[in-house]
C-alpha positions in Angstrom: 103.2 186.5 86.9 102.2 185.0 83.6 104.6 186.0 80.8 103.5 186.9 77.2 104.4 183.5 75.8 102.3 181.8 78.4 99.4 184.1 77.8 99.6 183.4 74.1 99.8 179.6 74.7 96.7 179.7 77.0 94.7 181.7 74.4 95.7 179.4 71.5 95.1 176.3 73.6 91.6 177.4 74.7 90.7 178.2 71.1 92.0 174.8 70.0 90.0 173.0 72.6 86.9 174.9 71.5 87.3 173.6 67.9 86.2 170.1 67.1 83.9 169.9 70.1 80.9 171.6 68.5 77.5 171.1 70.0 76.1 169.7 66.7 73.0 167.5 67.1 70.8 165.2 65.0 67.2 164.0 65.2 65.2 161.6 63.0 61.6 160.3 63.4 59.4 157.9 61.4 55.8 157.2 62.3 53.2 155.2 60.3 49.6 154.9 61.4 47.5 152.4 59.3 43.8 152.6 60.3 40.6 150.9 59.3 42.4 148.2 57.3 39.9 145.8 55.7 39.8 143.0 53.2 36.6 142.9 51.1 34.9 140.7 48.5 34.3 141.8 44.9 30.8 142.9 45.9 32.2 145.2 48.6 31.3 143.2 51.7 34.0 142.5 54.2 35.4 139.0 54.4 34.3 136.8 57.3 36.2 133.9 58.8 33.3 131.7 57.6 34.2 132.6 54.0 37.3 130.5 54.2 37.6 126.7 54.1 41.1 127.1 55.6 42.4 130.1 57.6 45.6 130.0 59.6 47.4 133.2 60.6 49.8 134.9 63.0 50.8 138.4 63.6 54.3 139.3 64.9 55.9 142.6 65.8 59.1 144.0 67.2 60.6 147.3 68.5 64.4 147.7 68.6 66.5 150.7 69.7 70.2 151.1 69.8 72.9 153.6 70.8 76.6 153.0 70.1 75.9 149.2 69.7 73.9 149.0 73.0 70.5 147.5 72.1 67.0 147.3 73.7 64.6 145.0 71.9 61.3 143.3 72.4 58.8 141.4 70.3 55.2 140.2 70.5 53.2 137.6 68.7 49.5 136.8 68.5 46.3 138.2 67.1 47.0 141.7 68.5 50.7 142.2 69.3 51.6 145.3 71.3 55.3 145.7 72.0 56.5 147.6 75.0 58.3 150.8 73.9 62.1 150.4 73.9 64.8 153.1 74.5 68.5 153.3 74.9 70.3 156.5 76.0 70.0 159.6 78.2 67.5 161.1 78.4 65.0 158.7 76.9 61.9 160.5 75.6 59.2 161.0 78.2 56.6 159.3 75.9 53.7 157.4 77.4 53.3 153.8 76.1 51.8 153.8 72.6 52.3 157.5 71.9 52.5 158.0 68.1 52.2 161.8 67.9 54.7 163.5 65.6 57.1 166.2 66.6 56.7 169.7 65.3 59.2 170.7 62.6 60.3 173.7 64.6 61.1 171.7 67.8 63.1 168.6 67.2 63.7 166.7 70.4 67.2 166.9 71.9 69.0 164.1 73.6 71.2 161.1 72.9 69.0 158.1 72.4 67.3 155.5 70.2 63.5 154.8 70.7 60.9 152.5 69.2 57.3 151.5 69.8 54.5 149.5 68.2 50.8 148.6 68.6 48.3 146.5 66.6 44.6 146.3 67.2 41.6 144.7 65.5 41.4 142.5 62.4 41.2 143.0 58.7 38.3 140.6 58.4 35.3 139.9 60.6 36.0 137.2 63.2 32.9 135.5 64.6 30.7 138.5 63.8 32.9 141.2 65.2 33.4 144.4 63.2 36.4 144.4 60.8 39.1 147.1 60.8 42.7 146.7 61.9 44.7 149.5 63.4 48.5 149.2 63.2 51.0 151.8 64.5 54.8 151.9 64.5 57.3 154.6 65.3 61.1 155.0 65.6 63.1 158.0 66.8 66.8 158.8 67.3 68.8 161.7 68.5 72.5 162.4 69.0 73.9 165.3 71.1 77.7 164.5 71.1 80.5 163.6 68.8 81.2 160.0 67.9 77.6 158.7 68.3 75.6 156.2 66.3 71.9 155.6 67.0 69.3 153.5 65.2 65.8 152.5 65.8 63.3 150.2 64.1 59.7 149.2 64.7 57.6 146.8 62.6 54.5 144.7 62.5 53.9 141.9 60.0 57.5 141.2 59.0 56.1 137.7 59.0 52.4 138.7 59.5 51.0 136.0 57.3 47.6 134.4 56.8 47.4 131.1 54.9 43.9 130.7 53.4 41.7 128.8 51.0 38.5 130.4 49.6 35.2 128.6 49.4 34.4 130.2 46.0 36.3 132.2 43.3 36.7 135.8 44.3 39.0 138.8 44.4 40.4 140.5 47.5 40.3 144.3 47.9 42.4 145.8 50.6 41.5 149.3 51.8 42.8 151.5 54.6 43.7 155.0 55.8 47.5 155.7 56.0 49.1 158.6 57.9 52.9 158.5 57.4 55.3 161.0 58.9 59.1 161.3 58.5 61.5 163.9 59.7 65.3 164.3 59.6 67.2 167.2 61.3 70.8 168.4 61.6 71.6 171.4 63.7 73.2 174.5 62.1 76.6 173.5 63.4 76.5 170.0 62.0 79.5 169.0 59.9 80.4 166.3 57.4 79.8 162.8 58.5 76.9 164.0 60.6 73.7 162.4 59.2 70.0 161.8 60.0 67.7 159.5 58.0 64.1 158.3 58.3 62.2 156.0 56.1 58.9 154.1 56.1 57.6 151.0 54.2 54.3 149.2 53.9 53.2 146.4 51.5 50.7 143.6 51.1 51.5 140.5 49.0 49.5 137.4 48.0 51.4 134.2 46.9 49.9 131.2 45.3 51.3 128.4 47.4 50.9 125.8 44.6 53.2 127.7 42.2 55.1 129.8 44.7 54.5 132.9 42.6 53.2 136.2 43.8 49.8 137.0 42.3 49.2 140.4 43.9 51.4 143.1 45.4 50.5 146.6 46.6 53.1 149.0 47.9 51.7 152.5 47.6 54.1 155.4 46.8 52.4 157.6 49.4 54.0 155.4 52.1 57.0 153.9 50.5 59.1 155.8 48.0 57.9 159.2 49.1 58.3 158.7 52.8 62.1 158.8 52.9 63.9 161.9 54.1 67.5 162.5 55.1 70.0 165.2 56.0 73.6 164.1 55.2 77.1 165.3 54.6 76.7 168.5 56.6 73.6 169.6 54.9 72.0 171.2 57.9 68.4 172.0 58.5 65.1 170.0 58.4 63.6 167.6 55.9 60.0 166.4 56.4 57.4 164.3 54.7 53.7 164.9 55.4 54.2 167.6 58.0 50.5 168.3 58.1 49.7 164.6 59.0 47.5 164.2 55.9 45.7 160.8 55.9 45.6 159.0 52.5 42.7 156.7 51.6 44.2 153.8 49.8 42.8 150.6 48.1 43.8 148.0 45.6 42.2 144.8 44.3 43.8 141.5 43.5 43.1 139.4 40.4 40.7 136.5 40.7 41.6 134.0 43.4 40.6 130.4 42.9 38.5 128.4 45.3 40.2 125.3 46.8 43.7 126.9 46.1 46.0 127.6 49.0 47.2 131.2 49.2 49.3 133.2 51.6 48.8 136.9 52.3 51.6 138.9 54.0 51.3 142.4 55.3 54.4 144.2 56.5 54.8 147.7 58.1 58.1 149.2 59.1 59.6 152.4 60.3 63.4 152.9 60.5 65.6 155.8 61.5 69.3 156.3 62.0 71.7 159.1 63.0 75.4 159.4 63.1 77.5 162.1 64.6 81.2 162.0 63.7 82.2 165.6 63.6 85.3 166.6 61.6 87.2 169.8 62.5 87.1 172.5 59.9 90.3 173.3 58.0 90.7 176.5 59.9 90.4 174.5 63.2 93.1 172.1 62.1 95.4 175.1 61.3 94.7 176.6 64.7 95.4 173.3 66.4 98.7 173.1 64.6 99.5 176.6 65.7 98.7 175.6 69.3 101.0 172.6 69.1 103.8 174.8 67.7 103.3 177.3 70.5 103.7 174.5 73.1 107.0 173.4 71.4 108.3 177.0 71.4 107.5 177.6 75.0 109.1 174.3 76.1 112.2 175.1 74.1 112.5 178.6 75.6 112.2 177.2 79.1 115.0 174.8 78.5 117.3 177.6 77.2 
């Protein structure tokens, strides 16, 4: 027969175990789709490779996912890099390769993982008569489902996506494209302090005069950069989103006059980055209950020795 002290101890112990093991969860996602990216002359026509007396370029891309310092990473180089999606954790999302569809705000994905993917198609200028229009997509997702978890993911294209060029005649460069950014951060209702989720996106184009080493043109639109950052931190549970309706922004900007016979370098970078940390802390009431449970254990042990 279990005596009263033992029953009290079992009840307190069970309550103590229940505290501090909450099922809090996090989720964060960042996706950027850049489509129909073109570089045009001052007269509106698209640049061709024959408009340059020098044209040397390379695209590179990477996708990296991590969970608790375990990494999966891959990279690709060339005219049209396409990195195989990367994932660490269980369960990894059942995405097909090159799936860049956002999650709904009401249904953040559960699990314990880091995930990243990337794809680049086409060209910003016409190469040997082919139609111009580059399409670049990146995504990064993370989720945590347990205490003491840290997940990050990063996907990019053009971190060193550079093209060194020399024009045959003085002209400007106009970059134009359609951008569809998406960012989401979620903490479950039972999330506590030191449980965080963050998502951010960046995109920019920069032209440098290689003779002087100075930047002569930079474009980093706010619709993609400063506005596309969301977070849920310090136990502030719920969902934060940017561009939940997947609105596409038509963006363009024009450089100052570029001189013929001068070497320039144009760099385009696109990046999506997410992180989540789950380091649950017991509530003050839980700590008090735990202390009561320990005291009960001591009292029972002492009574048994008597």
